[in-house]
N, C-alpha and C positions, 0 to 999 in steps of 0.2 A: 225729718227729727236726725239732731244730733249724733254725732256717735259716741259711743258707750265709752268712756274714760277706763281703759284698764291699765294694769300692770302687770308685766311680763318677768317670769320666774325661773328658774332651770328644773328641770322637771324633777332632779333626782334634788331639790336640794327640799323641796316640798314633801317630797318621797322622808326625803330623812327627820322633817320635822314631825311630821306627821308621826312615825314611828318613834319619835319623844315623850309627844303629847300621849300618845296611848300605855307609853310605860308609867307615864307620869300618873294615871291614872289607875295603875296597877295589873296593864294585862301583860301579860308574858311577855319578855321577848321574842319567841316565835310566831306567835301569834297577832303579837302587833304589826309587827315586818307585814306578815301577810294583812292582817284589815290594811295594811297604808297596799298595801298593792294592789286589792281589790276597791279601793277609790281615786291610786292611781290610773290604774286599767281605764277609769269613763270620766278625769283628765282628759291626757292621750287623743283617747277616740274621739271627743268633743262634749261629751253627755256634762256640759259642766256643772248643772242640775246636778249630779248622785260622785262628783267627789269630792276636792278640799270643804268644796261647798258646806260640805254636811259633818265638818270636823266639826265644829263646834254641839252642832244638836250632840254629837255621840260625847261630849264631853263629858254637857249639859245634867241627860240621864245620865251615866255612870257617875258623878259626881256625887247625885240627890239618890243613889242608890239602885233607883227604876232597871238597870240593866247590869250585869255583873260582869265583871270584868275578869274573874280565873272559870268559864261556865269550862267543869265535870261533863261532857257534849258522852250519850251515853246508849248507844241500841234495845229500843222497849222489846220490841219484835222483830223479828226475821224468819226469810226463808234464805235457800241458795239465790235468787235472782229480784229479792229487795229486803225493805227494812224499815222502822218505823224508827226514829231518834229523835230524843228530848233533847233540845237544848239548853235545860238550866240556866236558862233565863237571859244568855249569852245577847255575847254583838255576833247580828245577821253576817258580817264582816269574817267572825271568824269560822262558827256553825257552820254559815251554805259553804264557804270552802271543806269544813273536814266531811260534811254530811254528801258533798260531790264525786270524794276523796271513795268515799266511802262504798255510792253509786259505782265508779267507775270501775274499784278492785273485781268488785260481781262482777259484772260487766267480762270484764277480763277473762276471769274465770269460767263462766257462764254462760260469754256471748250478747247477752242484752238485763239491764236493772232497771228499779223502783225505786229511790225513795223518797218515802215521806219525813217532812221534820217538821215538828213542832215546839212549842215554849223560846221561840228564836226571836229575831227582834231584826229588823229591814237591812238587808243584804248586800244594798251598791248597787251596778249594775244588773241585769238578767245576763246579759253578754260574756256575761265574765265568766261565764261560769264552761256552757260548750264551745268557749276561744279553750279552755284548757283541756274539755275531750279530745280536741281539734291532736293537743301534742301526741295522745292514744292510737291515731287512729280510729276513733272510736266518733260516731254522730251523738250530741250533746243536746239534752233539753231542761230547759231550768224556766223555774213558775214559783211566784209568790204570792199572798195578800196578801192586803196591806192596809194602812190606816181608813176610814169610811169619808170617802172623800168626790161620789160620784153620786150619781142619781140614778135611776131604772129607769129604765123607758119608759115617756109617758110619766116619771114620780117627781117630785118637788123637795127626795129628801136625799141627803146621804146614805146610801145603805151599801156602798160598795169601795173596795179599795181600787185605785189604776190599774193594779194585777199585771204585772207585764208577764209577758212570756219569747222563754229565748232558742232558737235552734241553729244549732253552726251543721254545714255540708266544705268538707275540705274539697278543693282541687288537686292536679297534679302539679302543673305547669300555673294555672291563675290564683290566684287570694281566694282565699273562702267566702262561700254564701253564707252570710250573718245575720241571718234574721232578731233581730232584738226591737220587743215592742208592747209598750205600753196597750191596752184594751180600752182606752180614754183616747180622743183623739192627742192629745201628747201630755205627757209625766205630770207632776205635780208641781215636781222642779221644777218645768218650764212659767209655770204661776208666778213663782218663789223670784224667777229671775225675772219677767216681765214687773214684779214690783219692785226689785231692786233698780231696771235700767230704766224703768217709771215711765212701760209701755204697753201700749194696749196690746190684750186678745187678738186672737179671729176672731174670724165671725164660726159660729160654733165648737167652741171652748168648751163653756158657762151658762152656769144661771145663775143668776140673783136668788135672795130670800124668799120673792115671792117667786117668785120659778121662770122670771124670766130672761128669756135670750143675752148677756153680757158683753159688752166687751171692757170692763174694768177687771183688772184684778185682784181689786178692793174689793170691789161688791160680789164677787164668786170666792173671797174668803170671811168675808161676811154673812154665814151665814148662807150662802150661796154653795153652789154644787159645781163639779164640772161633767161635764156630758161624758158619755158612752164613745166609743167611735162610729163615725158615721152621724152623730147625732140625733136626727130624724129617723122617725122610720122612713121615707121615699128617701133620706141619704145610704141604708143599712142602718141608722144607729140599730135596730132590733141583732143585729150579726157584730156586731161589738158588744153589747148588752148578752146575750148567749157564752161569745169569750168570757166575757169578766167573770162570769153566772159558773163556768168549766173551772178557769184559774181559783178561783175562792172557794168550789169545794171538795178538789183533787188538793190542796192550799191547805184548808181547814176542816169540814166530815174527818176525813178519811185517814188526817193522820193526828186530829184529836186536837186540831187547834182552834182560834176562835173563826169565826166570819163574817162575811159581812159587813153589817153597823155593830157588830160585838168585835172587833178587830178593838189591839190598844194599841191608845195616841205613838204615834213613832218624837213626837217632841216634848216639851212642854206649853208650850205654845196651841196646843191640840184637849180638848178634856175627853177622858177616858168617859168610855161606854158606864154606862148603872151597870152593869152587872154583865160576868166571863159565860161563856158555855164553852171554854173550852182553855189551855195554856198555849199564851205568846199569839205570836201571831205562826201561824207554817210555811213554810215552804216543798218543793217537789222538781224530784232530779229525776233525770232519763240521759243510760248510757246502753250504747247498739256499737258491738263492735260491727265494725264493716263486711269481714272476714268471718263472718255468722251469717251472715246472706247472699255475698260477692266477692268474687274476688278485687281488695283494694284496688289495686294498679288499676283494672276497668272500671268500676266507679267511679277516683278518678279524675279519668281520662272524660267520663258520659263530664261530667260538670265539668269537666275546659269547654265541654263540648257544649257543651249547653248556654252556661255565658258569655260563648265567641256567639252563638248565636243570635242570641237576646240582645246585645251589644249593637247584632248589626242590625237590629232595627230601625227600617226608618224615621227619626226625627220629628215628634210631633210639630208645630208648629210656635216658635220664640221657643224651643228648648232645645238641646243638648244632647239627647237622647235618654235614650234610655239605664236606669239605671239596673246597677245591681246589689242585690238586698246587703249593705254591707262597706257598699262604698262611700258615702261620706265619712263612716267615721277611719276609712281605712286611708281616708284623702291626710284628715288628720294630723290624726297618726304621726302620719311622718313630715306636714309641717309641725307639730308641736314636740317631736321629739327634737327635731335641728333647731327651735327657734326658743323654743319653755312653752310653758300654760300661759295667758293674757288670765289675769283676773281682773276681774270689776270691786273698786273700786269699795263699797260694801261688804263685798266678800274680806276684799283685804285689811276693812278695819274690822268686823268681827275674829281672825287669825293676829289683830296684832292681841286685839283683849286674854287673848287665850294665854299669846305671849306673854302679857302681862303678868297674868293668876298665877300662871303655872314658872316663868322664871326663862320657859325651853325659845332663846333667839329667831326671830322669823324674819328678823334682814338685817 
């Protein structure tokens, strides 16, 4: 298969463009910079489906009044170590970081904290949030429910989102362990990128509208569904399904957000459900001060030992040996900070269209 054509841009140039686009749709400057930070982190870490490629959707959703650009994020229920937050239908890229900050502040005070969020929207990559917790010597948790796109085990209709979960552990001399995963075999953005790159899907990712497994991303989008992590029961699909259900319940019923098939559509290309059972989509954050459990230096040394022990595992045939969670993203960030962010041509064309609509130069 021929290589996909891309154009590479400096990360700083893309970040500045995103800030100016968000400001153009009346997002306050500080919030616009936060939103751009979240998207930029995805592109830098090689998670291109959740970076600037999403900017067009956010721009459209705000322009048609589906997202509030000036959200007033409020605490509606609170105890010392917990809170429920209403995002006022704001950008998840803004609501998420504010809620995460509240969670981390609480953990600074009492050791551990959990924060549920409702009435919000897509919040970028789940891994952004625990990376922020690492800066405070905390173990951070992040999860969100999303637009229904996934069939439950042995089901043939869309009922759940890709419902990602992330957690990060700091090392002392070694880089952190960063676990950032969808509860499907791949994030929906990978389906979108397959369409943009005109590539088939790997086995076990999706079914068509009749419930049969397919490698055609167009058939998945046209009434089909994605599959839980593991796909079939024999491959552990019941475990991926259970993980997705766990995230959905913590983010939906616990916060007062919508859940399962009632979650709102992320973009204008998807149809909203016929009824609501809550407000917006939901997030769930956790923060744990390491020194609430053990001396932080001792913990980090053990993480270093863990990493080195696993790296020393003999390699399986035709592989380079075991990866540590977060290795691919960390390696991508080193390269992309140095060389720039490669964007496929359909994404570039989308951004040029946004540039034309807003008058903000892209190139």
